[in-house]
C-alpha positions as CSV (number, residue, x, y, z in Angstrom):
1,M,95.5,63.5,143.9
2,E,93.6,65.7,146.4
3,L,93.5,65.0,150.1
4,W,90.3,66.2,151.7
5,P,90.2,66.9,155.5
6,L,88.2,64.5,157.6
7,S,84.7,65.8,158.1
8,R,83.9,66.8,161.7
9,S,80.2,66.9,161.1
10,S,79.8,63.3,162.5
11,N,81.7,64.3,165.6
12,K,79.4,67.0,166.7
13,K,78.0,66.3,170.2
14,S,74.8,67.3,171.8
15,P,75.0,69.6,174.8
16,G,74.7,66.7,177.3
17,N,77.2,64.3,175.8
18,A,80.7,63.4,176.9
19,W,82.4,65.8,174.4
20,Q,80.8,68.8,175.9
21,R,81.4,67.7,179.5
22,G,85.2,67.2,178.8
23,R,85.0,63.4,179.4
24,H,85.6,60.6,176.8
25,T,83.6,57.5,176.7
26,R,84.9,54.2,175.5
27,A,83.1,54.7,172.2
28,D,84.8,58.1,171.8
29,H,88.2,56.5,172.4
30,G,87.6,53.8,169.9
31,Q,86.4,56.3,167.3
32,G,89.6,58.4,167.9
33,V,91.8,55.4,167.3
34,W,89.9,54.5,164.1
35,H,90.4,58.1,162.8
36,F,94.2,57.9,163.6
37,L,94.6,54.6,161.8
38,L,92.7,55.9,158.8
39,V,94.9,59.0,158.6
40,L,98.0,56.8,159.0
41,A,96.9,54.5,156.2
42,T,96.2,57.5,154.0
43,V,99.7,58.8,154.6
44,F,101.2,55.5,153.5
45,V,99.0,55.3,150.4
46,V,99.9,58.8,149.4
47,A,103.6,58.1,149.9
48,A,103.4,54.9,147.8
49,L,101.6,56.8,145.0
50,A,104.1,59.6,145.0
51,T,107.0,57.1,144.7
52,A,105.2,55.2,141.9
53,C,104.3,58.4,140.0
54,T,107.8,60.0,140.1
55,P,108.7,61.0,136.5
56,T,111.3,58.8,134.9
57,R,113.1,61.9,133.6
58,S,114.3,62.6,137.1
59,L,116.6,59.6,136.6
60,E,118.2,60.9,133.4
61,G,121.1,62.2,135.3
62,A,122.0,58.7,136.5
63,R,122.3,57.4,132.9
64,P,125.8,57.1,131.4
65,P,126.5,59.9,128.9
66,A,126.4,57.6,125.9
67,Q,122.8,56.6,126.8
68,R,121.4,60.0,127.3
69,P,119.2,61.6,124.5
70,V,121.0,64.1,122.3
71,P,119.4,67.6,122.3
72,P,118.2,68.7,118.8
73,G,120.8,71.4,118.6
74,E,123.6,68.9,119.1
75,Q,122.4,66.3,116.7
76,P,124.2,65.8,113.4
77,W,123.0,67.9,110.5
78,P,120.9,65.8,108.1
79,E,122.4,65.2,104.7
80,N,121.2,67.7,102.1
81,H,119.1,69.6,104.6
82,V,118.8,73.3,104.1
83,L,117.4,75.9,106.4
84,I,115.8,78.8,104.6
85,L,115.7,82.2,106.3
86,A,113.1,84.7,105.0
87,Y,113.9,88.4,105.3
88,H,112.0,91.4,104.0
89,E,112.8,95.1,104.4
90,V,116.0,96.4,105.9
91,Q,115.4,99.7,107.5
92,D,117.5,101.7,110.0
93,S,115.6,104.8,111.1
94,D,112.5,103.0,112.6
95,P,112.2,99.3,111.5
96,D,108.5,99.1,110.5
97,Q,106.8,95.7,111.1
98,T,104.2,96.6,108.4
99,F,107.1,95.5,106.1
100,M,108.6,93.0,108.6
101,S,111.7,95.2,108.8
102,V,115.1,94.4,110.4
103,S,117.8,96.9,111.0
104,T,121.2,96.8,109.3
105,E,122.8,96.3,112.6
106,H,120.7,93.3,113.4
107,L,121.2,91.8,109.9
108,I,125.0,92.1,110.4
109,G,124.5,90.4,113.8
110,H,122.6,87.6,112.1
111,F,125.3,87.1,109.4
112,S,128.0,87.2,112.0
113,W,126.3,84.6,114.1
114,L,125.7,82.3,111.1
115,M,129.4,82.5,110.2
116,E,130.7,82.0,113.7
117,N,128.4,78.9,114.2
118,G,129.5,77.2,111.0
119,Y,126.4,77.8,108.8
120,Q,127.1,77.9,105.1
121,P,124.9,80.0,102.8
122,V,124.2,78.1,99.6
123,S,122.8,79.1,96.2
124,I,119.7,77.8,94.4
125,E,122.0,76.1,91.9
126,Q,123.6,74.1,94.7
127,I,120.1,73.1,96.1
128,L,118.9,72.0,92.7
129,A,122.1,70.0,92.1
130,A,121.7,68.3,95.4
131,R,118.1,67.4,94.6
132,R,119.2,65.9,91.3
133,G,121.8,63.9,93.1
134,A,124.7,65.6,91.3
135,A,126.1,67.2,94.4
136,T,125.8,67.2,98.2
137,L,125.0,70.3,100.3
138,P,127.5,71.2,102.9
139,P,126.6,70.7,106.6
140,K,124.5,73.5,108.1
141,A,123.5,74.8,104.7
142,V,121.3,77.9,104.8
143,L,119.5,79.9,102.0
144,L,119.1,83.6,102.6
145,S,115.9,84.7,101.0
146,F,114.6,88.3,100.7
147,D,111.0,89.0,99.7
148,D,109.0,91.8,98.0
149,G,111.9,93.6,96.3
150,Y,112.7,96.5,98.6
151,R,115.3,99.1,97.5
152,S,117.2,98.5,100.7
153,F,118.3,95.1,99.2
154,E,120.6,97.0,96.8
155,T,121.8,99.6,99.2
156,R,122.2,97.5,102.4
157,V,122.0,93.8,101.8
158,L,124.0,93.4,98.6
159,P,127.1,95.1,100.0
160,L,127.0,92.7,103.0
161,L,126.6,89.7,100.7
162,N,129.6,90.9,98.7
163,A,131.6,91.4,101.9
164,Y,130.8,87.9,103.1
165,E,130.9,86.4,99.6
166,W,127.5,84.8,100.2
167,P,124.7,84.0,97.7
168,A,121.1,84.9,98.2
169,L,117.6,84.8,96.7
170,L,115.5,87.9,95.9
171,A,111.8,87.6,95.2
172,P,110.2,90.9,93.9
173,V,106.5,91.4,93.0
174,G,106.2,92.2,89.3
175,R,103.5,94.8,89.6
176,W,105.4,96.7,92.3
177,A,108.5,96.8,90.2
178,D,106.4,98.0,87.3
179,T,105.1,101.1,89.1
180,P,106.3,104.3,87.3
181,P,108.3,107.0,89.2
182,G,106.2,109.4,91.2
183,Q,103.3,106.9,91.7
184,N,102.6,105.0,94.9
185,V,103.0,101.2,95.1
186,L,99.8,99.7,96.4
187,F,101.1,97.4,99.2
188,G,97.8,95.5,99.8
189,D,95.5,98.4,100.6
190,L,98.3,100.7,101.7
191,P,99.8,103.3,99.3
192,V,103.6,103.2,99.7
193,P,106.1,105.7,98.2
194,R,107.6,104.3,95.0
195,E,111.1,104.9,96.3
196,R,110.8,102.1,98.8
197,F,110.8,99.4,96.1
198,L,113.3,98.3,93.4
199,D,112.6,98.9,89.7
200,W,113.6,96.5,86.9
201,Q,116.8,98.5,86.2
202,A,117.9,97.9,89.8
203,L,116.9,94.3,89.6
204,Q,119.0,93.9,86.4
205,R,122.1,95.3,88.3
206,I,121.5,93.0,91.2
207,A,121.2,89.9,88.9
208,A,124.4,90.9,87.1
209,S,126.3,90.7,90.3
210,G,126.3,87.0,90.0
211,R,125.6,86.6,93.7
212,V,121.7,86.8,93.7
213,E,119.1,84.7,91.9
214,I,115.8,86.4,91.1
215,A,112.7,84.5,92.1
216,A,109.0,85.1,91.4
217,H,106.8,86.5,94.2
218,T,103.8,86.6,91.8
219,D,103.2,89.3,89.3
220,N,100.1,90.8,90.9
221,L,98.7,88.4,93.5
222,H,100.3,89.8,96.7
223,F,97.1,91.0,98.4
224,G,94.2,89.6,100.3
225,Q,91.2,88.5,98.2
226,I,87.6,87.9,99.4
227,A,87.5,84.2,100.3
228,N,84.0,83.5,101.5
229,P,80.5,85.0,102.0
230,Q,81.6,86.5,105.4
231,G,84.0,88.8,103.5
232,N,87.2,87.4,105.0
233,R,90.3,88.0,103.0
234,Q,93.0,85.4,102.4
235,P,96.2,85.3,100.2
236,A,95.0,85.8,96.6
237,A,97.4,83.2,95.1
238,A,96.3,80.4,97.4
239,I,92.5,80.5,97.3
240,H,89.5,80.1,95.0
241,A,88.2,83.7,95.1
242,Y,84.6,84.3,96.2
243,N,82.5,86.8,94.2
244,P,80.0,88.6,96.5
245,E,78.0,89.9,93.6
246,T,77.2,86.4,92.1
247,G,77.6,84.5,95.4
248,Q,79.9,82.0,93.6
249,Y,83.4,80.7,94.1
250,E,86.0,80.4,91.3
251,T,85.9,77.0,89.6
252,D,89.1,75.0,89.5
253,A,89.5,75.9,85.9
254,Q,89.1,79.7,86.6
255,Y,91.6,79.5,89.5
256,R,94.1,77.6,87.4
257,Q,93.8,80.2,84.6
258,R,94.3,83.0,87.0
259,I,97.5,81.4,88.4
260,R,98.7,80.5,84.9
261,T,98.3,84.0,83.6
262,D,100.0,85.6,86.6
263,G,102.9,83.1,86.3
264,Q,103.4,83.8,82.6
265,R,103.5,87.5,83.2
266,I,106.1,87.5,86.0
267,T,108.2,84.8,84.3
268,E,108.5,86.9,81.1
269,K,109.4,90.1,83.1
270,I,112.2,88.3,85.0
271,R,113.5,86.6,81.9
272,K,113.7,89.9,80.1
273,T,115.5,91.5,83.0
274,T,118.0,88.7,83.9
275,Q,118.2,86.8,80.7
276,Q,117.2,83.7,82.7
277,A,113.8,82.2,83.4
278,P,113.0,82.1,87.1
279,R,113.2,78.7,88.8
280,V,111.8,79.6,92.2
281,W,108.3,80.6,93.2
282,V,107.9,82.3,96.6
283,W,104.3,82.3,97.9
284,P,103.0,85.6,99.3
285,D,102.2,85.3,103.0
286,G,103.6,81.7,102.8
287,E,100.4,80.2,101.4
288,G,99.9,78.1,98.2
289,N,98.3,75.0,97.0
290,G,98.7,71.9,94.8
291,Q,96.7,73.1,91.8
292,A,98.9,76.2,91.6
293,I,102.1,74.2,91.9
294,D,100.8,72.0,89.1
295,E,100.3,74.9,86.8
296,L,103.5,76.7,87.6
297,S,105.6,73.6,87.3
298,K,104.5,73.5,83.6
299,Q,106.2,76.9,83.2
300,G,109.5,75.7,84.5
301,Y,109.4,76.4,88.2
302,E,111.3,73.9,90.2
303,L,111.2,75.1,93.8
304,F,108.2,76.4,95.7
305,M,108.6,78.1,99.1
306,R,106.1,78.5,101.8
307,G,106.0,79.3,105.5
308,D,107.6,77.2,108.1
309,D,104.3,75.6,109.3
310,S,103.0,74.6,105.9
311,G,104.6,71.2,105.3
312,A,105.4,72.3,101.7
313,L,108.4,71.3,99.5
314,F,110.6,73.9,101.2
315,Q,109.8,75.6,104.5
316,R,111.1,78.9,105.6
317,R,111.6,80.8,108.9
318,R,110.7,84.4,108.9
319,T,113.2,86.7,110.5
320,R,112.8,90.2,111.9
C-alpha cells in the first residue's frame, strides 16, 4: 500500500488572504483540524492493515516442535527412491566445461561426502530388482552414472570405485568408441583427439571388473540435428529431423526406423564386448521421447535416463 502526501495545491492562498498575512481565519482553523483528523485516521487504517497482513510464517517459531513442517533435507527417504548423479569427463590439468569435466580432487570430495552422509551407491541390478518387487533399495540409494565413455573413467574413476567398493554405470557412444587410432573423434562439430575416449578393448576390461554396467548412449546420435526451417539444432535422438532441401520433417515411421537402427547397432556392439545385452539407455543431452522408448523397449531396454527436469522414468542430476 502506498501513502501519498496530502496535496497542498488546495491550500495555496492569494496575496491578500489570511495565509499570507500570517493570520488564521476560522475557516483556516477548521480546515487544519480536518486535515489532522484525516491523517490520524489514515495512520490507524495503515496500522490495522499491517497487523492483518502480517505473514503467518512469522508465527512458526511459536508452534510446538512436533507441529512444525519438516525441511525436505530432514524428511524420511522415500522407499525405493534412487538419486542418479550424472558425471562426464574427469580431468585434472584444466577441467574443461566443453566436456562437463570435474577434477579428480572434486570427485573424491563428492564420494567422501556421499559416504559420510550415509548415501549408498547401488547397481542397475538392484534397481531392476526393486522395480520387480523382488528387493528393496537401501535408504539414500544413489546411482553413479558416467556419460560419453572418456578414457579418464578407466584411469581415474575405476580405481576410486574399487577403493570404495561401489558400483557404477558407464554409457559410451558407439561411434566414438569405434574411431580408429590416430583419427579424431567428432564430438558434435568439434574434432577431439582419439586418446580422450575409451575404445572397445578398454570397455571390455571395465566390464570385466564386475563393478560397472555398460549402458547405451546411442550409436551415432550424440549431436545436434536441424529441427525446423529456422535451422535450429536439437538433440538428434529426440526429434523428428527437418530436411532443409525438401522442406519436410521426418514422418513417425522414418523417425522410428532411425531410432530402431541406431539401437540395434549399439546393442550389438555392447553385447559383443561385454557378453551381455545393455539394459539401460541414456539419452544424449537428457532428451528423449515416447516413440523412441517404445522402439527401444522392444530391443530389451528396461531403463531410460533423462535430465532432472524432464519428468521421465528416471531423472538425473548433472554434476561438475
